[in-house]
MARKEFI-970717 format. One record per atom (N, C-alpha, C): residue in three letters; atom name; residue number from 1; x, y, z. Coordinates in steps of 0.1 Angstrom, whole numbers. Example, Ala and Ser with C-alpha at 12.3 -4.5 7.8 and 13.67 -1.06 7.14 Angstrom:
<sites>
(ALA N 1 (132 -57 78)) (ALA CA 1 (123 -45 78)) (ALA C 1 (132 -33 78)) (SER N 2 (128 -22 71)) (SER CA 2 (137 -11 71)) (SER C 2 (129 0 79)) 
</sites>
This chain:
<sites>
(MET N 1 (-300 -560 -1247)) (MET CA 1 (-287 -566 -1246)) (MET C 1 (-277 -555 -1242)) (GLU N 2 (-270 -558 -1231)) (GLU CA 2 (-260 -549 -1226)) (GLU C 2 (-246 -555 -1231)) (PRO N 3 (-239 -547 -1240)) (PRO CA 3 (-227 -553 -1245)) (PRO C 3 (-217 -557 -1235)) (LYS N 4 (-214 -549 -1225)) (LYS CA 4 (-204 -553 -1215)) (LYS C 4 (-208 -565 -1207)) (LYS N 5 (-220 -566 -1204)) (LYS CA 5 (-226 -577 -1196)) (LYS C 5 (-225 -590 -1205)) (PHE N 6 (-229 -589 -1217)) (PHE CA 6 (-228 -600 -1227)) (PHE C 6 (-214 -605 -1228)) (ALA N 7 (-204 -595 -1230)) (ALA CA 7 (-190 -599 -1232)) (ALA C 7 (-185 -606 -1220)) (LYS N 8 (-188 -602 -1208)) (LYS CA 8 (-183 -608 -1196)) (LYS C 8 (-188 -623 -1195)) (ALA N 9 (-201 -624 -1198)) (ALA CA 9 (-208 -637 -1197)) (ALA C 9 (-202 -647 -1208)) (TRP N 10 (-199 -641 -1220)) (TRP CA 10 (-194 -649 -1231)) (TRP C 10 (-179 -654 -1228)) (ILE N 11 (-171 -644 -1223)) (ILE CA 11 (-157 -648 -1219)) (ILE C 11 (-157 -658 -1208)) (ASP N 12 (-166 -656 -1198)) (ASP CA 12 (-166 -665 -1186)) (ASP C 12 (-171 -679 -1191)) (SER N 13 (-180 -680 -1200)) (SER CA 13 (-185 -693 -1206)) (SER C 13 (-173 -700 -1212)) (TRP N 14 (-166 -693 -1221)) (TRP CA 14 (-155 -700 -1228)) (TRP C 14 (-144 -704 -1218)) (ASN N 15 (-141 -695 -1208)) (ASN CA 15 (-130 -699 -1199)) (ASN C 15 (-134 -710 -1190)) (SER N 16 (-147 -713 -1188)) (SER CA 16 (-152 -724 -1180)) (SER C 16 (-150 -737 -1187)) (HIS N 17 (-149 -737 -1200)) (HIS CA 17 (-148 -749 -1209)) (HIS C 17 (-161 -757 -1208)) (ASP N 18 (-172 -751 -1203)) (ASP CA 18 (-185 -758 -1202)) (ASP C 18 (-192 -756 -1215)) (LEU N 19 (-193 -766 -1224)) (LEU CA 19 (-198 -764 -1237)) (LEU C 19 (-213 -761 -1237)) (ASN N 20 (-221 -766 -1227)) (ASN CA 20 (-235 -762 -1226)) (ASN C 20 (-236 -748 -1222)) (ASP N 21 (-227 -743 -1214)) (ASP CA 21 (-228 -728 -1210)) (ASP C 21 (-224 -720 -1222)) (ILE N 22 (-214 -724 -1230)) (ILE CA 22 (-210 -717 -1242)) (ILE C 22 (-222 -716 -1252)) (MET N 23 (-228 -728 -1254)) (MET CA 23 (-238 -729 -1265)) (MET C 23 (-251 -721 -1261)) (LYS N 24 (-253 -717 -1249)) (LYS CA 24 (-265 -710 -1245)) (LYS C 24 (-266 -696 -1251)) (HIS N 25 (-254 -691 -1256)) (HIS CA 25 (-254 -678 -1262)) (HIS C 25 (-258 -677 -1277)) (TYR N 26 (-260 -689 -1283)) (TYR CA 26 (-262 -690 -1297)) (TYR C 26 (-276 -696 -1301)) (ALA N 27 (-281 -690 -1312)) (ALA CA 27 (-293 -695 -1318)) (ALA C 27 (-292 -708 -1325)) (ASP N 28 (-302 -715 -1327)) (ASP CA 28 (-302 -728 -1334)) (ASP C 28 (-296 -726 -1349)) (ASN N 29 (-299 -715 -1355)) (ASN CA 29 (-295 -713 -1369)) (ASN C 29 (-281 -705 -1369)) (ILE N 30 (-273 -706 -1359)) (ILE CA 30 (-260 -699 -1359)) (ILE C 30 (-252 -702 -1371)) (GLU N 31 (-245 -692 -1376)) (GLU CA 31 (-236 -693 -1387)) (GLU C 31 (-223 -687 -1382)) (ILE N 32 (-212 -695 -1382)) (ILE CA 32 (-199 -689 -1378)) (ILE C 32 (-189 -690 -1389)) (THR N 33 (-181 -679 -1390)) (THR CA 33 (-171 -679 -1400)) (THR C 33 (-158 -674 -1393)) (THR N 34 (-148 -683 -1394)) (THR CA 34 (-135 -680 -1387)) (THR C 34 (-124 -688 -1394)) (PRO N 35 (-112 -681 -1395)) (PRO CA 35 (-101 -688 -1402)) (PRO C 35 (-97 -701 -1394)) (MET N 36 (-101 -702 -1381)) (MET CA 36 (-97 -713 -1373)) (MET C 36 (-104 -726 -1379)) (ILE N 37 (-116 -724 -1384)) (ILE CA 37 (-123 -736 -1390)) (ILE C 37 (-115 -741 -1402)) (LYS N 38 (-110 -732 -1410)) (LYS CA 38 (-102 -735 -1422)) (LYS C 38 (-89 -742 -1417)) (LEU N 39 (-82 -737 -1407)) (LEU CA 39 (-70 -743 -1402)) (LEU C 39 (-72 -756 -1395)) (ALA N 40 (-82 -757 -1386)) (ALA CA 40 (-83 -769 -1378)) (ALA C 40 (-91 -780 -1384)) (ALA N 41 (-101 -776 -1392)) (ALA CA 41 (-110 -786 -1398)) (ALA C 41 (-108 -788 -1413)) (GLY N 42 (-100 -779 -1419)) (GLY CA 42 (-98 -780 -1433)) (GLY C 42 (-110 -777 -1442)) (ILE N 43 (-119 -769 -1437)) (ILE CA 43 (-131 -765 -1444)) (ILE C 43 (-127 -752 -1451)) (GLU N 44 (-126 -752 -1464)) (GLU CA 44 (-121 -741 -1472)) (GLU C 44 (-129 -728 -1470)) (SER N 45 (-142 -729 -1468)) (SER CA 45 (-151 -717 -1467)) (SER C 45 (-148 -711 -1453)) (GLY N 46 (-143 -718 -1443)) (GLY CA 46 (-141 -713 -1430)) (GLY C 46 (-154 -711 -1422)) (SER N 47 (-165 -717 -1427)) (SER CA 47 (-178 -714 -1421)) (SER C 47 (-185 -727 -1418)) (LEU N 48 (-193 -726 -1407)) (LEU CA 48 (-202 -737 -1403)) (LEU C 48 (-216 -731 -1400)) (GLN N 49 (-226 -739 -1402)) (GLN CA 49 (-240 -735 -1400)) (GLN C 49 (-248 -745 -1392)) (GLY N 50 (-256 -739 -1383)) (GLY CA 50 (-264 -748 -1374)) (GLY C 50 (-257 -751 -1361)) (LYS N 51 (-265 -751 -1350)) (LYS CA 51 (-260 -753 -1337)) (LYS C 51 (-252 -766 -1335)) (GLU N 52 (-257 -777 -1341)) (GLU CA 52 (-251 -790 -1340)) (GLU C 52 (-237 -791 -1346)) (GLN N 53 (-236 -785 -1358)) (GLN CA 53 (-223 -785 -1365)) (GLN C 53 (-213 -777 -1357)) (VAL N 54 (-217 -765 -1352)) (VAL CA 54 (-209 -756 -1344)) (VAL C 54 (-205 -763 -1331)) (ARG N 55 (-215 -769 -1324)) (ARG CA 55 (-212 -776 -1312)) (ARG C 55 (-201 -787 -1314)) (THR N 56 (-203 -795 -1324)) (THR CA 56 (-193 -806 -1327)) (THR C 56 (-179 -800 -1329)) (TYR N 57 (-178 -790 -1337)) (TYR CA 57 (-165 -783 -1339)) (TYR C 57 (-159 -778 -1326)) (TRP N 58 (-167 -771 -1318)) (TRP CA 58 (-162 -765 -1306)) (TRP C 58 (-158 -776 -1296)) (GLU N 59 (-166 -787 -1296)) (GLU CA 59 (-163 -798 -1287)) (GLU C 59 (-149 -803 -1290)) (LYS N 60 (-146 -805 -1302)) (LYS CA 60 (-132 -810 -1307)) (LYS C 60 (-122 -799 -1303)) (ALA N 61 (-125 -787 -1305)) (ALA CA 61 (-115 -776 -1303)) (ALA C 61 (-112 -775 -1288)) (LEU N 62 (-122 -776 -1279)) (LEU CA 62 (-119 -776 -1265)) (LEU C 62 (-111 -788 -1260)) (THR N 63 (-113 -799 -1267)) (THR CA 63 (-104 -811 -1264)) (THR C 63 (-90 -809 -1268)) (LYS N 64 (-88 -803 -1280)) (LYS CA 64 (-75 -800 -1285)) (LYS C 64 (-67 -789 -1277)) (VAL N 65 (-75 -780 -1271)) (VAL CA 65 (-69 -769 -1264)) (VAL C 65 (-74 -768 -1250)) (PRO N 66 (-70 -778 -1242)) (PRO CA 66 (-75 -779 -1228)) (PRO C 66 (-72 -767 -1219)) (ASP N 67 (-62 -759 -1223)) (ASP CA 67 (-58 -747 -1215)) (ASP C 67 (-64 -734 -1221)) (LEU N 68 (-74 -735 -1229)) (LEU CA 68 (-79 -723 -1236)) (LEU C 68 (-83 -713 -1225)) (HIS N 69 (-79 -701 -1228)) (HIS CA 69 (-83 -690 -1219)) (HIS C 69 (-83 -677 -1227)) (PHE N 70 (-94 -670 -1226)) (PHE CA 70 (-96 -657 -1233)) (PHE C 70 (-95 -646 -1223)) (GLU N 71 (-89 -635 -1228)) (GLU CA 71 (-88 -623 -1219)) (GLU C 71 (-94 -611 -1227)) (LEU N 72 (-105 -606 -1222)) (LEU CA 72 (-112 -595 -1229)) (LEU C 72 (-104 -582 -1228)) (VAL N 73 (-103 -575 -1239)) (VAL CA 73 (-96 -562 -1240)) (VAL C 73 (-106 -551 -1241)) (ASN N 74 (-116 -553 -1250)) (ASN CA 74 (-126 -542 -1252)) (ASN C 74 (-138 -548 -1259)) (VAL N 75 (-149 -540 -1258)) (VAL CA 75 (-162 -543 -1264)) (VAL C 75 (-167 -531 -1271)) (THR N 76 (-172 -533 -1283)) (THR CA 76 (-179 -522 -1290)) (THR C 76 (-192 -528 -1294)) (SER N 77 (-201 -518 -1297)) (SER CA 77 (-215 -523 -1300)) (SER C 77 (-220 -516 -1313)) (GLY N 78 (-229 -522 -1319)) (GLY CA 78 (-235 -517 -1331)) (GLY C 78 (-250 -520 -1331)) (VAL N 79 (-256 -520 -1343)) (VAL CA 79 (-270 -523 -1344)) (VAL C 79 (-272 -538 -1342)) (ASP N 80 (-278 -542 -1332)) (ASP CA 80 (-281 -557 -1329)) (ASP C 80 (-268 -565 -1330)) (SER N 81 (-257 -559 -1326)) (SER CA 81 (-244 -566 -1327)) (SER C 81 (-234 -561 -1317)) (VAL N 82 (-224 -569 -1315)) (VAL CA 82 (-212 -565 -1307)) (VAL C 82 (-200 -569 -1314)) (ALA N 83 (-189 -563 -1310)) (ALA CA 83 (-175 -568 -1315)) (ALA C 83 (-167 -569 -1302)) (LEU N 84 (-161 -581 -1300)) (LEU CA 84 (-153 -583 -1288)) (LEU C 84 (-138 -584 -1293)) (TYR N 85 (-130 -576 -1286)) (TYR CA 85 (-116 -576 -1289)) (TYR C 85 (-109 -583 -1277)) (TYR N 86 (-102 -595 -1280)) (TYR CA 86 (-97 -602 -1269)) (TYR C 86 (-85 -610 -1272)) (LYS N 87 (-77 -614 -1262)) (LYS CA 87 (-66 -623 -1264)) (LYS C 87 (-71 -637 -1265)) (SER N 88 (-68 -644 -1276)) (SER CA 88 (-73 -657 -1279)) (SER C 88 (-62 -668 -1277)) (ILE N 89 (-64 -679 -1284)) (ILE CA 89 (-54 -690 -1283)) (ILE C 89 (-41 -686 -1291)) (MET N 90 (-31 -693 -1287)) (MET CA 90 (-18 -691 -1294)) (MET C 90 (-13 -676 -1293)) (ASN N 91 (-17 -669 -1282)) (ASN CA 91 (-14 -655 -1280)) (ASN C 91 (-18 -646 -1291)) (LYS N 92 (-28 -650 -1299)) (LYS CA 92 (-33 -642 -1310)) (LYS C 92 (-44 -633 -1304)) (MET N 93 (-44 -621 -1310)) (MET CA 93 (-55 -611 -1307)) (MET C 93 (-66 -614 -1317)) (ALA N 94 (-79 -613 -1312)) (ALA CA 94 (-90 -617 -1320)) (ALA C 94 (-101 -606 -1319)) (ILE N 95 (-108 -604 -1329)) (ILE CA 95 (-120 -596 -1330)) (ILE C 95 (-131 -605 -1335)) (GLU N 96 (-141 -606 -1326)) (GLU CA 96 (-153 -614 -1330)) (GLU C 96 (-165 -604 -1331)) (VAL N 97 (-171 -604 -1343)) (VAL CA 97 (-183 -596 -1345)) (VAL C 97 (-195 -606 -1344)) (MET N 98 (-204 -603 -1335)) (MET CA 98 (-216 -612 -1333)) (MET C 98 (-229 -604 -1335)) (PHE N 99 (-238 -610 -1343)) (PHE CA 99 (-251 -604 -1346)) (PHE C 99 (-261 -612 -1338)) (PHE N 100 (-271 -604 -1333)) (PHE CA 100 (-281 -610 -1324)) (PHE C 100 (-295 -611 -1331)) (ASP N 101 (-302 -622 -1329)) (ASP CA 101 (-316 -623 -1334)) (ASP C 101 (-326 -616 -1324)) (GLN N 102 (-338 -617 -1327)) (GLN CA 102 (-349 -611 -1319)) (GLN C 102 (-350 -616 -1305)) (ASN N 103 (-344 -628 -1303)) (ASN CA 103 (-344 -634 -1289)) (ASN C 103 (-331 -631 -1281)) (GLY N 104 (-323 -623 -1287)) (GLY CA 104 (-310 -619 -1280)) (GLY C 104 (-299 -630 -1281)) (LEU N 105 (-301 -639 -1290)) (LEU CA 105 (-291 -649 -1292)) (LEU C 105 (-282 -646 -1304)) (VAL N 106 (-270 -651 -1304)) (VAL CA 106 (-261 -648 -1315)) (VAL C 106 (-265 -658 -1327)) (ASN N 107 (-268 -652 -1338)) (ASN CA 107 (-272 -660 -1350)) (ASN C 107 (-261 -659 -1361)) (LYS N 108 (-251 -650 -1359)) (LYS CA 108 (-241 -649 -1369)) (LYS C 108 (-228 -644 -1362)) (MET N 109 (-217 -650 -1365)) (MET CA 109 (-204 -646 -1359)) (MET C 109 (-193 -647 -1369)) (ILE N 110 (-185 -636 -1370)) (ILE CA 110 (-174 -636 -1378)) (ILE C 110 (-162 -632 -1370)) (ALA N 111 (-151 -640 -1371)) (ALA CA 111 (-139 -638 -1363)) (ALA C 111 (-127 -634 -1372)) (HIS N 112 (-119 -626 -1366)) (HIS CA 112 (-106 -622 -1372)) (HIS C 112 (-95 -623 -1362)) (TYR N 113 (-83 -627 -1367)) (TYR CA 113 (-72 -630 -1358)) (TYR C 113 (-59 -623 -1364)) (THR N 114 (-50 -620 -1355)) (THR CA 114 (-37 -615 -1359)) (THR C 114 (-29 -626 -1364)) (ASP N 115 (-22 -624 -1375)) (ASP CA 115 (-11 -633 -1380)) (ASP C 115 (-13 -648 -1378)) (LEU N 116 (-23 -653 -1385)) (LEU CA 116 (-25 -668 -1385)) (LEU C 116 (-15 -675 -1394)) 
</sites>
């Protein structure tokens, strides 16, 4: 996995608003944790598990934010993981840490945002 190549593909997928293209980056057992889940869906834990739950949530999010556009600022890498620093929705800066499974798919993601 090449961190910069992954980051560009990930940003491009989100900016395309093509949910199938977005979902190709994630494993079936994906677990996401983000304060956006708590804000938008009212789920206190801020977490969702499984590709279908995540897909349903993101489908609603893309409908609510039709002008969604991410701007990549930087990429860092770790052991089987990357952290993307980017400009997100509502002009918030975000850091997403993504962990990869043995197939090179994201199976865990944790997001952080400025001043929610």
